[in-house]
Structure formats: structure tokens, C-alpha cells
MIDOVEX-468239 format. One record per residue (C-alpha): x, y, z; residue number from 1; residue in one letter. Coordinates in pm, 1 decimal, m for minus. Each point is the difference from the previous one (the first is absolute). Layout:
<pavexs>
+----------+----------+----------+-------+------+
|       px |       py |       pz | kekol | mivo |
+----------+----------+----------+-------+------+
|        X |        Y |        Z |   NUM |    A |
...
+----------+----------+----------+-------+------+
</pavexs>
This chain:
<pavexs>
+----------+----------+----------+-------+------+
|       px |       py |       pz | kekol | mivo |
+----------+----------+----------+-------+------+
|   9267.6 |   9063.4 |   6829.8 |     1 |    M |
|     48.9 |   m193.7 |    275.5 |     2 |    K |
|   m326.7 |    m46.3 |    243.1 |     3 |    L |
|    m35.1 |   m251.1 |    328.7 |     4 |    V |
|   m298.9 |   m231.5 |     24.8 |     5 |    M |
|    m84.4 |   m108.3 |    342.5 |     6 |    Q |
|   m199.3 |   m306.0 |     70.6 |     7 |    V |
|   m113.2 |   m131.9 |    300.7 |     8 |    K |
|    119.2 |   m366.5 |     72.1 |     9 |    L |
|   m266.3 |   m269.7 |    177.3 |    10 |    L |
|    242.9 |   m253.7 |    162.9 |    11 |    P |
|   m132.0 |   m294.7 |    179.0 |    12 |    T |
|    139.0 |      3.4 |    389.9 |    13 |    S |
|    288.3 |   m253.3 |   m146.2 |    14 |    V |
|     93.8 |    209.6 |   m246.3 |    15 |    Q |
|     19.0 |    356.9 |    173.8 |    16 |    A |
|    208.2 |   m200.2 |    291.3 |    17 |    A |
|    256.1 |    m90.5 |   m293.3 |    18 |    A |
|     m7.6 |    364.8 |   m156.8 |    19 |    L |
|     55.7 |    122.9 |    339.0 |    20 |    E |
|    285.6 |   m232.9 |     52.1 |    21 |    A |
|    129.4 |    119.7 |   m367.0 |    22 |    T |
|     29.8 |    352.0 |     82.0 |    23 |    L |
|    149.6 |    m51.9 |    337.2 |    24 |    R |
|    262.6 |   m202.1 |   m144.9 |    25 |    A |
|     58.2 |    210.4 |   m252.6 |    26 |    C |
|     15.2 |    323.0 |    187.7 |    27 |    N |
|    230.1 |   m141.2 |    277.9 |    28 |    E |
|    234.9 |   m124.1 |   m244.5 |    29 |    A |
|    m12.4 |    346.8 |   m180.5 |    30 |    A |
|     65.5 |    183.4 |    333.5 |    31 |    T |
|    314.5 |   m259.1 |     55.1 |    32 |    W |
|    134.7 |    118.9 |   m341.6 |    33 |    A |
|    m60.8 |    348.2 |     74.8 |    34 |    S |
|    229.4 |    m34.7 |    298.8 |    35 |    S |
|    254.0 |   m187.4 |   m191.2 |    36 |    V |
|    m11.0 |    276.8 |   m264.1 |    37 |    A |
|     60.8 |    252.3 |    257.1 |    38 |    F |
|    266.3 |   m172.2 |    151.6 |    39 |    E |
|    190.5 |    m65.5 |   m270.9 |    40 |    K |
|   m147.2 |    333.4 |   m194.4 |    41 |    D |
|   m103.1 |   m207.1 |   m335.0 |    42 |    V |
|   m316.5 |    154.3 |    m71.1 |    43 |    K |
|      1.6 |   m130.0 |   m386.9 |    44 |    K |
|   m194.7 |   m277.7 |   m109.7 |    45 |    N |
|    269.4 |   m201.0 |   m136.0 |    46 |    F |
|    263.2 |     49.5 |    253.5 |    47 |    G |
|   m265.7 |    m57.1 |    284.8 |    48 |    L |
|    m91.2 |   m340.0 |   m176.2 |    49 |    R |
|    334.0 |   m111.7 |     44.3 |    50 |    E |
|    m18.9 |      7.8 |    356.2 |    51 |    H |
|   m342.8 |    m74.2 |    138.0 |    52 |    T |
|   m163.4 |   m262.0 |   m328.0 |    53 |    Y |
|     92.5 |   m327.1 |    102.7 |    54 |    A |
|    m65.8 |     82.4 |    383.5 |    55 |    E |
|   m332.5 |    144.9 |    m28.3 |    56 |    I |
|    m77.8 |   m318.8 |   m224.0 |    57 |    K |
|    129.9 |   m220.6 |    256.8 |    58 |    A |
|   m114.7 |    205.9 |    327.9 |    59 |    R |
|   m351.8 |     60.7 |   m113.5 |    60 |    W |
|    m98.2 |   m239.4 |   m231.9 |    61 |    G |
|    m71.7 |    246.1 |   m317.0 |    62 |    L |
|     40.0 |    m84.2 |   m341.1 |    63 |    G |
|    207.0 |    112.7 |   m222.1 |    64 |    A |
|   m215.6 |    280.6 |   m148.3 |    65 |    Q |
|   m113.3 |     94.6 |    342.4 |    66 |    A |
|    375.2 |     42.6 |    154.0 |    67 |    A |
|     34.0 |    216.6 |   m334.2 |    68 |    Q |
|   m276.6 |    220.9 |     95.8 |    69 |    H |
|     89.7 |     36.1 |    347.5 |    70 |    V |
|    339.5 |    137.8 |    m82.6 |    71 |    I |
|   m120.2 |    228.5 |   m220.0 |    72 |    K |
|   m258.9 |    149.3 |    220.2 |    73 |    K |
|    263.3 |     72.3 |    237.0 |    74 |    T |
|    214.3 |    177.9 |   m260.8 |    75 |    C |
|   m338.3 |    166.0 |   m112.8 |    76 |    D |
|    m55.1 |    109.4 |    342.7 |    77 |    A |
|    362.8 |    174.7 |     60.3 |    78 |    Y |
|    m32.5 |    164.2 |   m361.1 |    79 |    A |
|   m353.3 |    145.3 |    176.3 |    80 |    A |
|    153.7 |     89.6 |    303.4 |    81 |    L |
|    311.1 |    160.1 |   m183.9 |    82 |    K |
|   m231.5 |    202.1 |   m198.3 |    83 |    A |
|   m185.2 |    100.0 |    259.1 |    84 |    N |
|    300.9 |    130.6 |    196.0 |    85 |    L |
|    135.7 |    187.6 |   m297.7 |    86 |    R |
|   m352.8 |    178.6 |     m4.5 |    87 |    A |
|     28.4 |     96.9 |    357.7 |    88 |    G |
|   m352.6 |   m182.4 |     68.9 |    89 |    N |
|    184.7 |   m140.3 |    320.5 |    90 |    L |
|    125.7 |    347.2 |    109.7 |    91 |    G |
|    342.6 |    151.3 |    m39.8 |    92 |    K |
|    315.7 |   m235.1 |     41.3 |    93 |    S |
|     59.8 |    118.8 |    388.8 |    94 |    D |
|   m350.4 |    m65.8 |     93.5 |    95 |    S |
|    m78.2 |   m271.4 |    261.5 |    96 |    R |
|   m270.1 |   m171.5 |   m279.6 |    97 |    R |
|    261.5 |      7.5 |   m275.5 |    98 |    Y |
|    253.0 |   m147.1 |    283.6 |    99 |    Q |
|   m247.2 |   m277.8 |    121.8 |   100 |    R |
|    m92.6 |   m142.5 |   m377.9 |   101 |    V |
|    338.4 |     44.6 |   m168.2 |   102 |    S |
|    227.4 |   m134.4 |    276.7 |   103 |    Q |
|   m190.7 |   m356.5 |     30.0 |   104 |    K |
|   m129.2 |   m259.0 |   m260.9 |   105 |    P |
|   m328.3 |    m35.2 |   m169.7 |   106 |    I |
|   m243.3 |   m247.9 |    191.3 |   107 |    A |
|   m295.8 |   m102.3 |   m165.3 |   108 |    F |
|   m363.4 |    m73.2 |    144.3 |   109 |    Q |
|    m98.7 |   m371.4 |     30.9 |   110 |    A |
|   m337.1 |     69.2 |   m233.6 |   111 |    E |
|    208.4 |    232.0 |   m204.9 |   112 |    G |
|    m97.8 |    m41.1 |   m382.0 |   113 |    A |
|    188.1 |   m237.4 |   m252.1 |   114 |    Q |
|     24.1 |     m3.6 |   m348.4 |   115 |    P |
|    m88.5 |   m312.5 |   m204.6 |   116 |    F |
|     87.8 |    m56.3 |   m372.3 |   117 |    D |
|   m151.7 |   m239.3 |   m234.1 |   118 |    D |
|    248.3 |   m277.8 |     68.1 |   119 |    R |
|   m142.5 |     m0.6 |    361.4 |   120 |    M |
|   m360.9 |    126.5 |    m57.2 |   121 |    L |
|   m254.7 |    m90.7 |   m258.6 |   122 |    S |
|   m342.5 |    143.0 |   m113.9 |   123 |    W |
|   m299.0 |   m201.3 |   m103.5 |   124 |    Q |
|   m232.2 |    342.7 |    m71.3 |   125 |    I |
|   m320.2 |   m144.0 |   m156.6 |   126 |    P |
|    m51.1 |   m230.9 |    297.6 |   127 |    E |
|    177.4 |    224.3 |    275.0 |   128 |    R |
|    225.7 |   m172.6 |    160.8 |   129 |    R |
|    362.6 |      7.7 |     11.0 |   130 |    I |
|    309.8 |   m255.2 |    107.2 |   131 |    S |
|    253.9 |    139.8 |    201.7 |   132 |    I |
|    333.2 |    m80.9 |    152.2 |   133 |    W |
|     38.4 |    m54.7 |    376.6 |   134 |    T |
|    220.2 |   m136.4 |    253.8 |   135 |    V |
|   m255.8 |   m305.8 |     16.6 |   136 |    A |
|     47.1 |    m73.6 |   m315.4 |   137 |    G |
|   m225.1 |    136.3 |   m344.2 |   138 |    R |
|   m347.3 |    124.1 |    111.1 |   139 |    M |
|   m230.4 |    m63.4 |   m269.9 |   140 |    K |
|   m346.7 |    154.4 |    m32.8 |   141 |    D |
|     m9.0 |    258.7 |    197.8 |   142 |    V |
|   m299.0 |    208.8 |    m36.9 |   143 |    A |
|    m18.0 |    383.2 |    m90.4 |   144 |    F |
|   m275.0 |    244.7 |    m59.5 |   145 |    T |
|     36.4 |    316.6 |   m224.3 |   146 |    A |
|   m228.6 |    202.0 |   m236.6 |   147 |    A |
|    m75.1 |    m62.7 |   m360.3 |   148 |    P |
|    213.9 |    292.8 |   m103.6 |   149 |    E |
|    318.1 |    m99.3 |    239.1 |   150 |    Q |
|    m35.8 |   m375.7 |   m156.5 |   151 |    L |
|    m25.0 |    120.5 |   m360.9 |   152 |    A |
|    307.1 |    251.1 |     95.6 |   153 |    T |
|    184.7 |   m323.7 |    100.4 |   154 |    L |
|    m81.1 |   m212.8 |   m280.9 |   155 |    A |
|    106.3 |    248.0 |   m272.5 |   156 |    L |
|    272.7 |    182.7 |    182.0 |   157 |    Y |
|    169.6 |   m164.1 |    292.6 |   158 |    R |
|    375.4 |    m13.1 |    m27.9 |   159 |    K |
|    272.2 |    m23.2 |    254.6 |   160 |    G |
|     10.1 |    m59.4 |    369.7 |   161 |    E |
|   m292.4 |    m59.4 |    256.9 |   162 |    S |
|     91.0 |     95.5 |    396.9 |   163 |    D |
|   m209.6 |   m185.7 |    240.9 |   164 |    L |
|   m129.6 |    230.6 |    278.5 |   165 |    V |
|   m185.1 |    m63.1 |    336.7 |   166 |    C |
|   m165.1 |    281.7 |    163.3 |   167 |    R |
|   m216.3 |    m58.6 |    312.6 |   168 |    D |
|    m36.3 |   m298.9 |    m57.4 |   169 |    G |
|   m138.5 |     m8.1 |   m373.1 |   170 |    M |
|    229.6 |    m87.9 |   m281.6 |   171 |    W |
|     50.4 |    152.0 |   m345.2 |   172 |    F |
|    217.5 |    m20.3 |   m307.1 |   173 |    L |
|    113.8 |    306.3 |   m179.6 |   174 |    S |
|     65.9 |    m82.2 |   m369.0 |   175 |    A |
|    160.0 |    201.2 |   m206.8 |   176 |    T |
|   m145.9 |    110.6 |   m367.5 |   177 |    C |
|    141.5 |    171.7 |   m293.5 |   178 |    E |
|   m340.0 |    132.6 |   m129.2 |   179 |    V |
|     30.5 |    214.1 |   m357.7 |   180 |    P |
|    m37.2 |    345.8 |    m16.1 |   181 |    E |
|   m272.2 |    167.8 |   m213.9 |   182 |    A |
|    126.1 |    231.9 |   m264.3 |   183 |    P |
|     39.2 |    382.4 |    140.0 |   184 |    L |
|   m258.3 |    263.8 |   m102.7 |   185 |    N |
|    241.6 |    227.5 |   m123.9 |   186 |    A |
|   m249.4 |    281.9 |   m103.9 |   187 |    E |
|   m210.5 |     13.7 |    320.4 |   188 |    P |
|   m311.9 |    253.3 |    m85.6 |   189 |    V |
|      8.4 |    163.0 |    369.7 |   190 |    D |
|    138.1 |   m145.3 |    313.4 |   191 |    F |
|   m217.1 |    m86.8 |    324.2 |   192 |    L |
|    150.3 |    148.0 |    314.9 |   193 |    G |
|    m43.5 |    m98.3 |    305.8 |   194 |    I |
|     68.2 |    146.2 |    355.6 |   195 |    D |
|     52.4 |   m221.9 |    281.2 |   196 |    L |
|    m75.1 |    128.1 |    329.2 |   197 |    G |
|    m99.4 |   m157.4 |    347.5 |   198 |    V |
|   m378.6 |    161.3 |     15.9 |   199 |    V |
|    m39.3 |   m156.9 |   m332.2 |   200 |    N |
|    269.5 |   m240.5 |   m107.9 |   201 |    I |
|    m40.1 |     55.3 |   m384.2 |   202 |    A |
|   m220.7 |    273.0 |   m184.7 |   203 |    T |
|      8.0 |     25.6 |   m379.8 |   204 |    T |
|    m23.6 |    306.5 |   m210.4 |   205 |    S |
|   m331.4 |   m164.6 |   m107.6 |   206 |    D |
|    m86.7 |     86.3 |    356.7 |   207 |    G |
|    m60.2 |   m366.2 |     88.3 |   208 |    E |
|    102.8 |     25.3 |    406.6 |   209 |    I |
|    121.4 |   m382.1 |     92.7 |   210 |    M |
|      4.7 |   m164.1 |    345.7 |   211 |    A |
|    m58.7 |    304.7 |    261.2 |   212 |    G |
|   m113.3 |     69.4 |    358.6 |   213 |    R |
|   m188.2 |   m352.7 |     32.0 |   214 |    G |
|    337.5 |   m146.8 |    m12.3 |   215 |    L |
|    134.8 |    232.6 |    214.1 |   216 |    N |
|   m226.1 |    m47.2 |    275.3 |   217 |    R |
|     52.6 |   m363.1 |    m21.1 |   218 |    I |
|    401.3 |     16.8 |     37.4 |   219 |    R |
|    m35.8 |    244.2 |    283.6 |   220 |    V |
|   m232.5 |   m281.0 |    178.7 |   221 |    R |
|    236.4 |   m252.4 |    m66.1 |   222 |    E |
|    302.4 |    226.9 |    141.3 |   223 |    R |
|   m183.7 |     50.3 |    327.3 |   224 |    K |
|    m97.1 |   m407.0 |     39.3 |   225 |    L |
|    352.7 |    m66.8 |    m64.0 |   226 |    R |
|    145.8 |    253.8 |    255.5 |   227 |    A |
|   m282.2 |   m123.5 |    268.6 |   228 |    K |
|    104.9 |   m362.5 |    m36.7 |   229 |    L |
|    389.3 |    112.5 |      8.9 |   230 |    Q |
|    m80.9 |    189.1 |    347.9 |   231 |    K |
|   m197.3 |   m313.4 |     83.2 |   232 |    K |
|    240.8 |   m218.9 |    m50.0 |   233 |    N |
|   m165.8 |   m344.8 |    117.1 |   234 |    T |
|     44.0 |   m305.2 |   m168.9 |   235 |    P |
|   m334.9 |     38.8 |   m164.1 |   236 |    S |
|     92.1 |    309.4 |   m103.2 |   237 |    A |
|    313.7 |   m117.4 |   m172.5 |   238 |    K |
|   m188.2 |   m260.5 |   m168.2 |   239 |    R |
|   m231.5 |    221.1 |   m151.8 |   240 |    R |
|    295.2 |    245.2 |    m87.0 |   241 |    L |
|    145.0 |   m275.2 |   m173.8 |   242 |    K |
|   m298.8 |    m87.2 |   m183.2 |   243 |    K |
|    m56.8 |    354.8 |   m139.0 |   244 |    R |
|    364.4 |     68.2 |    m43.7 |   245 |    R |
|     44.5 |    165.5 |   m393.2 |   246 |    R |
|   m348.2 |     33.8 |    m35.3 |   247 |    K |
|     27.0 |    323.0 |    m59.8 |   248 |    E |
|    303.0 |    m79.4 |   m241.1 |   249 |    A |
|   m227.6 |   m243.6 |   m191.2 |   250 |    R |
|   m264.9 |    238.4 |    m30.2 |   251 |    R |
|    158.3 |    335.7 |   m126.0 |   252 |    A |
|    208.7 |   m276.4 |   m256.3 |   253 |    K |
|   m354.1 |   m153.3 |   m154.3 |   254 |    D |
|   m131.1 |    391.0 |    m44.9 |   255 |    I |
|    336.4 |    148.5 |   m180.8 |   256 |    N |
|    m70.8 |   m326.8 |   m189.6 |   257 |    H |
|   m321.6 |    114.4 |    m96.6 |   258 |    K |
|     40.3 |    370.9 |    m10.5 |   259 |    I |
|    318.0 |   m104.4 |   m253.7 |   260 |    A |
|   m234.7 |   m251.2 |   m185.2 |   261 |    K |
|   m255.1 |    287.3 |    m83.4 |   262 |    H |
|    228.9 |    298.3 |    m64.7 |   263 |    V |
|    237.8 |   m238.5 |   m270.4 |   264 |    V |
|   m371.0 |   m127.1 |   m167.5 |   265 |    A |
|   m168.8 |    324.8 |    m16.8 |   266 |    E |
|    335.9 |    180.3 |   m162.2 |   267 |    A |
|     41.0 |   m310.2 |   m245.8 |   268 |    E |
|   m361.7 |     33.1 |    m89.7 |   269 |    R |
|     38.8 |    379.7 |    m78.7 |   270 |    T |
|    329.0 |    m13.4 |   m182.1 |   271 |    G |
|    168.4 |    218.1 |    290.1 |   272 |    R |
|    284.6 |    m25.2 |    177.3 |   273 |    G |
|     33.4 |      3.4 |    395.0 |   274 |    I |
|    183.4 |    293.2 |    189.2 |   275 |    A |
|    115.0 |    m41.9 |    343.6 |   276 |    L |
|    161.0 |    230.8 |    256.3 |   277 |    E |
|    372.5 |    m97.8 |     91.9 |   278 |    D |
|    m71.3 |    m24.0 |    350.3 |   279 |    L |
|    359.3 |   m113.8 |     85.9 |   280 |    T |
|     96.1 |     71.6 |    343.5 |   281 |    G |
|   m312.8 |    163.4 |    102.3 |   282 |    I |
|     m8.7 |    m93.5 |    363.4 |   283 |    R |
|    343.5 |    169.3 |     22.6 |   284 |    E |
|   m144.6 |    324.5 |   m158.7 |   285 |    R |
|   m295.7 |      7.5 |    213.2 |   286 |    V |
|    m61.6 |    121.0 |    341.0 |   287 |    R |
|   m288.0 |   m108.2 |    176.5 |   288 |    L |
|   m156.1 |     22.7 |    343.6 |   289 |    R |
|    m10.7 |   m331.5 |    213.0 |   290 |    K |
|   m360.3 |   m123.2 |    m47.0 |   291 |    P |
|     72.3 |     51.4 |   m369.4 |   292 |    Q |
|    343.0 |   m221.7 |    m26.9 |   293 |    R |
|   m175.0 |   m358.5 |     26.9 |   294 |    A |
|   m247.8 |     92.9 |   m263.0 |   295 |    T |
|    205.5 |    166.1 |   m194.1 |   296 |    H |
|    274.9 |   m293.9 |    m17.4 |   297 |    S |
|   m206.6 |   m299.7 |      6.9 |   298 |    S |
|   m139.1 |      9.4 |   m351.4 |   299 |    W |
|    221.4 |   m167.8 |   m266.1 |   300 |    A |
|     23.8 |    308.9 |   m251.8 |   301 |    F |
|    265.6 |   m175.4 |   m170.3 |   302 |    A |
|   m144.4 |   m309.6 |     24.0 |   303 |    Q |
|   m284.0 |    137.8 |   m245.8 |   304 |    L |
|    227.1 |    184.0 |   m213.7 |   305 |    G |
|    198.0 |   m350.9 |    m99.1 |   306 |    Q |
|   m319.0 |   m191.6 |    m70.7 |   307 |    F |
|   m134.1 |    256.3 |   m192.8 |   308 |    I |
|    363.9 |     16.8 |   m193.1 |   309 |    A |
|     19.5 |   m368.9 |    m53.4 |   310 |    Y |
|   m401.6 |    m76.1 |    m91.5 |   311 |    K |
|     98.3 |    319.1 |   m308.6 |   312 |    A |
|    324.3 |   m167.7 |   m102.0 |   313 |    R |
|   m214.4 |   m328.3 |    m44.7 |   314 |    R |
|   m281.3 |    198.3 |   m159.9 |   315 |    A |
|    248.4 |    258.3 |   m225.8 |   316 |    G |
|   m115.3 |    301.9 |    191.2 |   317 |    V |
|    282.0 |    262.4 |      8.9 |   318 |    P |
|     18.2 |    145.3 |    362.5 |   319 |    V |
|    169.8 |    333.6 |     69.8 |   320 |    V |
|     88.2 |    146.3 |    325.1 |   321 |    Y |
|     m1.6 |    364.3 |     97.3 |   322 |    V |
|    110.6 |    228.9 |    252.5 |   323 |    D |
|   m251.4 |     43.3 |    262.0 |   324 |    P |
|     85.5 |    355.3 |    125.7 |   325 |    A |
|   m270.4 |    267.3 |     18.2 |   326 |    Y |
|   m247.1 |   m252.6 |   m183.6 |   327 |    T |
|   m235.9 |     54.5 |    291.8 |   328 |    S |
|     11.1 |    355.7 |     m7.6 |   329 |    R |
|     m4.3 |     70.9 |   m374.0 |   330 |    T |
|   m307.8 |     32.4 |   m176.5 |   331 |    C |
|   m101.2 |   m192.0 |   m293.0 |   332 |    A |
|   m142.3 |    272.2 |   m205.1 |   333 |    E |
|    203.1 |    267.1 |     28.2 |   334 |    C |
|    322.9 |   m132.3 |    162.3 |   335 |    G |
|    m13.3 |    303.6 |    286.7 |   336 |    H |
|    220.5 |   m194.2 |    287.7 |   337 |    I |
|   m106.5 |    137.4 |    358.2 |   338 |    D |
|     11.3 |   m186.2 |    317.5 |   339 |    K |
|   m323.4 |    166.3 |     99.2 |   340 |    A |
|   m172.0 |   m182.2 |   m320.5 |   341 |    N |
|    m28.6 |   m326.2 |    250.3 |   342 |    R |
|   m300.5 |    132.2 |    232.4 |   343 |    V |
|    m19.7 |   m372.7 |    148.2 |   344 |    S |
|    120.2 |   m359.6 |    m25.7 |   345 |    Q |
|   m302.2 |     m9.6 |   m243.7 |   346 |    A |
|    m36.8 |    295.1 |   m199.6 |   347 |    W |
|    183.6 |    220.4 |   m219.1 |   348 |    F |
|    m89.0 |    376.5 |   m100.0 |   349 |    A |
|    215.0 |    212.2 |   m204.8 |   350 |    C |
|     63.9 |    315.6 |     80.0 |   351 |    R |
|     59.2 |    141.4 |   m327.8 |   352 |    N |
|   m271.3 |   m176.9 |   m253.7 |   353 |    C |
|   m272.5 |   m103.9 |    280.8 |   354 |    G |
|     m8.9 |   m370.2 |    m92.0 |   355 |    L |
|   m103.1 |   m217.1 |    268.7 |   356 |    V |
|     67.4 |   m348.3 |      2.6 |   357 |    A |
|     74.4 |   m350.5 |    180.9 |   358 |    H |
|    356.2 |     83.6 |    101.1 |   359 |    A |
|    143.5 |   m345.6 |    m86.0 |   360 |    D |
|   m170.6 |    m25.3 |   m346.4 |   361 |    R |
|    169.7 |    366.1 |    m26.1 |   362 |    N |
|    326.8 |   m193.4 |     46.9 |   363 |    S |
|    m31.1 |   m282.7 |   m240.9 |   364 |    S |
|    m97.9 |    231.4 |   m240.2 |   365 |    R |
|    329.2 |    223.0 |     61.7 |   366 |    N |
|    170.8 |   m353.0 |    m10.6 |   367 |    I |
|   m190.3 |    m88.8 |   m325.4 |   368 |    C |
|    146.1 |    365.9 |   m167.3 |   369 |    A |
|    348.8 |    m87.6 |    127.9 |   370 |    R |
|     m1.8 |   m346.2 |   m135.7 |   371 |    A |
|   m136.3 |    125.3 |   m348.6 |   372 |    W |
|    265.7 |    279.4 |     m8.3 |   373 |    E |
|    292.7 |   m229.8 |     63.4 |   374 |    L |
|   m121.5 |   m259.8 |   m278.0 |   375 |    W |
|    m34.0 |    273.6 |   m260.6 |   376 |    R |
|    355.3 |    140.4 |     41.0 |   377 |    R |
|    109.3 |   m366.2 |    m19.4 |   378 |    G |
|     50.6 |   m161.1 |    328.5 |   379 |    V |
|    m49.2 |   m351.2 |    m37.0 |   380 |    R |
|    151.4 |   m140.5 |    359.6 |   381 |    S |
|    m80.9 |    240.5 |    272.4 |   382 |    A |
|     27.8 |   m260.1 |    318.4 |   383 |    T |
|    106.7 |    117.2 |    301.7 |   384 |    P |
|    313.9 |    m35.2 |    131.3 |   385 |    A |
|     64.3 |   m229.9 |    246.6 |   386 |    L |
|    120.5 |    122.0 |    368.7 |   387 |    S |
|    295.4 |   m176.8 |    148.5 |   388 |    P |
|   m207.4 |   m217.5 |    194.9 |   389 |    K |
|   m231.3 |   m115.1 |   m293.4 |   390 |    Q |
|    329.2 |    m70.0 |   m173.9 |   391 |    R |
|    117.3 |   m222.8 |    250.4 |   392 |    G |
|   m324.1 |   m226.2 |     25.5 |   393 |    K |
|     18.0 |      1.4 |   m389.2 |   394 |    A |
|    318.1 |   m145.2 |    m30.7 |   395 |    G |
|   m105.4 |   m253.3 |    301.8 |   396 |    C |
|   m213.7 |   m198.4 |   m234.7 |   397 |    K |
|    103.9 |   m317.9 |   m145.9 |   398 |    R |
|    134.2 |     59.8 |   m349.1 |   399 |    G |
|   m134.7 |    343.3 |     10.3 |   400 |    A |
|    112.8 |    249.0 |   m295.3 |   401 |    T |
|    m10.6 |    401.2 |     m3.9 |   402 |    A |
|   m288.9 |    m39.0 |   m229.3 |   403 |    S |
|   m196.3 |   m217.3 |    260.4 |   404 |    D |
|     60.3 |    231.8 |    262.5 |   405 |    A |
|   m208.0 |    297.5 |   m205.6 |   406 |    R |
|   m322.3 |     33.6 |    m83.9 |   407 |    C |
|   m177.9 |    m52.6 |   m279.6 |   408 |    A |
|     82.2 |    271.1 |   m276.0 |   409 |    S |
|     m1.0 |    m24.4 |   m378.2 |   410 |    S |
|    368.3 |    m60.2 |    m64.3 |   411 |    S |
|     95.5 |   m294.6 |    229.3 |   412 |    H |
|     33.6 |   m352.6 |    m59.5 |   413 |    Q |
+----------+----------+----------+-------+------+
</pavexs>
């Protein structure tokens, strides 16, 4: 399976200036190549190369490999745009947004990511140094930092291109690694049901509740502070907004990683599979009051599901997705379904057998039971169907295949 390892570069001021100049030159060349591709309607790699390769090398001083990657990046961008248009992600064909993006060439940001292959980039992992091509010449001894686990993965499994990224003045390299998967556990003893929510992000069928009200209070406080700074709109407020931007997304990603790691480790330790809800299109299906919308939409349920899926694949733990309908209204003991069973957000009380339990724990037990029933009936791949929007995004990934776009199960890849 493919994993992306991101390491942080620690360049000197001279090295950073060279890296910045390289990104700018590559993206300016890509923007020019994009205009040629749009004007001549040539958006395939070899065809576009005939019209742009020599000019890119002469005009921007790029090497042969860098020029090749610029052309390939341009073609990939048009392939991604075509997939998004076909999937309906940019509106209908007569909408203003659709017309705006389809009737002009693609432009690349000055600090957009640029791919580097092994001819342009070499790694000295034990020394935590890289040697990288730039428009100012080969830059050697560029330091980087990474966790010991990342270094071990890079040393053993790094394969293919690495992307140079500049974000908020910091430099990163995203390296692709081909990591082997563990043999799948084809005979799980049971399933660990996971109920995903807003108040409690994840609740297991064992009764463990992960990340709840405390985290939501932080998110509300951050949202209020962001609105206050946006309203103030002074230079100092803008500086604070820039400093805090993406902070909530980073926190959510970190917590999702920790939850996914814990869930997969517990399932692997006990010889169980993992049962998740198929929440595809949940934002379109659920109607909420205005005060609830920001809270409901700000947490990345799909990201958490993806993290659990790929970590489970790596550990050989099967994952089954189940229909979430009525899991919060069904009694896990007697199976009685009634809207009145859910007496509050936190508590479940069955009107038939009298069971009283934590509502999310009851839901996770129902999810577990449904997954086990699917498994007993021979369903070995029960991944959720992708929406048109998700299919468009999956098709936009460089080198993505149909199996890359699906989540973990016992049969793919």
C-alpha cells in the first residue's frame, strides 16, 4: 500500500532562497505550458512536450527532468479538472462556476508543490540530509527533521517521486512509500463497532468514549476568536488570523490519527475486525438548525474513516461498513425500534425491554452486530459507495486507481 511521509526541511537562508526561486520558476513555466495546452487543445503529456519542452528549458533555465515534470504536472492538472467537471463538483454545465473554470487555462500558484524524482533529489536518511536540484545549482546538505518511525519507513520503503511544498514559510518534502500490508485476519472472532458523532467523536462497542465535550469547547472558542478577529480586520488582527489559520484542521487531524491508531491496535490485539458506519452523503441527508451547522460540518468524519481504513489494512484487520439507519433508535438487546427510545443525546432507554444505556454505546453495539451478520453471510468487502463528488476527487489523485479510491476491506489491493 502507498503511504506519504512528510518531513520538514530546515534550510539555511541561502538554501531557502534557492528553493523559493525553483518553485517560482517551475510554476511560472507550468502556467505558460497550461496556456499553450489550452490554446492548442493539447493536454496529453507527449503532445504537449513537443510544443513546450525546448521553450521551458531555454526561458526558465530548468533542467531536463524539471521540464518533464512541469509538463506532466500541467497535464495532470487538466486531467483533474476534467474529472471534477465530469463528476459535477464544479456545478452544472450551464452554471457560472463551471463556465469560469472551463473557459480559461489553469494557472498555478507561485509556491505550488513541485515533484522531484531520484535524479533531482537524493536522500541521506541516517544523516538527515538531502541533496536537491535548484535553478541555482545542486543544493547539498539541506537538513530535515522527522520522527524515528518516519525515518525507518523512508529508509525501507521510499519509492517514486517526492513533492517539495512551501506552506506558511516552512518547507516540507512529501515522499511516497510502498509499505507492505500484513496478512488479513480472515477469521475475526468478532467486530469492534465504532459509532461516530459530534459530541463524542468515536464510541466503541466496548464502551470506550474518545474525544468529547472538552474538544468541542476548544473548537467553539477558536471559532468565536476567528470571527472576532475577522470583524476587527486590523493589521494586527490579520497577522493573528494568519498565524492561527489551519490550527483547527491540524488539531482535528492529530486527534483523528490518535483515535484511529488506538482503535486499530485494540482490534488487532483482540483478533477482531472493525465495523464502521457508511456516512457517505451525511451532510446532504441531515437537516440541522443554523447554530448546529458549523459544529456538524467542522469535524472530518471521512478523514477519521480513511485513517482507520489504511491503518487497518497495514495491520491486516478487516473493516466492514454497515448501513447506519436506525442504529441510534434500535435496542441492542431486544432489537425494538422506536424514536422514543432515544430519550436524549446521551441516553437510550428501550420502551420494550427497559434497557438503559449510553446512547452512543448502544449504537456501536448495533453497528457491531450488523457487521458480524454481514461477515457471516459472506460479505468480505462492504466498502461504502463513492458519491460523484468523491469519485471526482479520487480520480484527481496522481496515479490513483479505482482500488486506491476505496477504503480498507479484505479484498482490495
